[in-house]
N, C-alpha and C positions, 0 to 999 in steps of 0.2 A: 137796501140790504138786496128782497126782494126784488126790485126790477135788478141791480145789475146780475145775480143770477142770476135772470132771467134773459138778459142779454147775453150772456154766453154761450159761444158756441159751440161744437165740438173742438175745431180749431183750436181754439183758448183755454179750452178745459184741458187738449194734451197738453201747450203751451205750460202750464202752471203746475199740472203733476210733474211733467217734466221738470221744472226748474225745482219742485221738491225733492225730490229724486235724486236731482245735479249737487245740492245745499245736504241732502243723507249722504250722499257718496262722499263727500268731500271728506266730508266730517272723521266717516268708519276710515276712509284713507290716510285721513291725514295720522291718526288711531293709529293705523297700520305700519303706519309710515317713525311710526315713535318708537312702537314694538320692535323693530328692520332693527334701526340703531343702535338699540339699546343689546337687541340678540351682538350684535359686528361687536357693536364694544364687549362684553361678554366672550365672545369670541376670538376676540384682538389680544384679550389682558391676560384673562384665566383659562381655557379651554389649552394652549399654545401648553402656558409652562405646565398645567394636569397631563397633556400627553408628555413629554416630556420625563415629570416621574413618573409616570405608569413606566413606561419605556425600564426605565434606571431601575425601579423593582423586579420587574417583568426577567433584567438579567442577574439581579439579586436572590431570585426566587430560582433557575434555571443552574447557577451557582450549587445552591441551597440544596438542591435536588442530587445533582453530581453528586455532591460532600456526603449527602446521606446513601446516595447508592453504594460510593465507595465503602464506606467504612461499615455497611454491612448490620446496622442497626435495627434491628426492625422499627422497636420503640425505645426509649432511653428505659424506662420498664423492664427490659427484660436483654440484659446484657451477656448474662451468664452463654447464650448463645454465641454469641457476639469472642465471648473468653474461649469454647469451646471450639470453636473456627476457627479463631490462631492458631489453639493447639496440635490442631491435628493438620495443619497444613504442612504441605512438604519441607519447607524451608526449616521448621522448629522443631518435629519434631520430640512433641515431650511427652507426647502421648494420653494414655486417660488423666483427668483429674478433677478435683473435687473443689466445685466453686459454695461458698458458702452465701448462706441466702440473704440479699442486702440487703446493711443497718444505715435506717439515713439518720441525718443529725442536721439542725439547723444551726451553724457556729456563728456566720457571720447572716445579720436576715435579709433576710431575702432570699438569699443561695443554700442550698439542698447539698449536703455532700451525702454523695451515696459510696462508702464503705463495703469494698466485695474482698474476703480471702481467699486462696488462694493456694490449693497445694496439691503435689500429685495420689493419683489414689493410692497408687501403694507408697505405702514411709518405708519399707525395710529396703529398695533397690535406690542406686544413685544416679545421677543425670550426668552429661559433661554438661559445664561451664556457659560452652559456648551455641550449647540450646536451651540452655537456661535464658543465656545474655537474648537470643533470636528473642525468645519468646515474648519475653517484659519491651524489646523493642519496639515488633512489630503490633503487643499491645500499645502503646504512646503511636507508634509512628500512624497508625493506619486511622485511628479517633483523635479528635482534635479535644474530645473531652475527657478521656480518661488517662489517667495518669499514676503509676506505678508509687506507693506513699508511705509501702515499707516490704525491706526483703531481709531476709534471713537463713542462712547460705548454713552447712555445715559436712566438715568432709565425710564421706561415706566408713572409709576407714574410720576404726575405730583408736582411741592412744598414737592417732598417726603426728611424725615433728614435721614443725613448721618445715623444713627446708624438704622433705619427706610429699609434701600435699601434690605437690605438679607430676610426683613419679603414677601415683593413682589421680588421675581428676575428672573424681567420681563425688559428686557433692548433693543434698539432700535438702530443698526448699522447700521456702513458704515464702507466699508475698503477699499484700493489699494494694489494690489499686481502691481509686477509690475518684468516681466523676461527677463533676462541679456544674449540676444545671439550677438556673436563675429561675425562680417559683413567678407563677402570676396574685401577689398580690391584688385585693381587693380593692379602691379608695381609703379611707377613713372614712366613718360617717360622719357626716353638718350634721354640726352640731347647732342649736336653733338662739337665736338667743332671745331673750325675755324681753 
């Protein structure tokens, strides 16, 4: 063995080193090739589907942002400003209204109903039915969540006969709107089996 090493010249050492380096580079290249083919498979199968899903979700997000801006709700927790803005709009002309604090109940599991009472600030004054109808219509039409669930109308004039109601078309009113939202419920705790 010692004689074999003594007989090796510089050129032979270079050839042995080059052969070992070529074997090492071949193994490393094969591993990189295998990794590249795995990544190409992932790109072909998963990334394209993920890109399509991402594009669809981006379009849904844009639509929801437009709807959010259109509804004028800052948050679902503050619908009273939305109701007051509708009441003050030029097509409604209801004037100052009193908005009761929200009453939240869960009638259906996972669904939160928020009920809000609305009435005019001045109880001794009547309003035309057209203005009341416009107000209630705009409350529902400009929000997907808010619905009028109760309405009470009384003629402004006292002891008026049914046939004379249209002579004085002024009404006292009270309404209740309900906003329904889905609650985020945590998953039930996992039970451990003994």
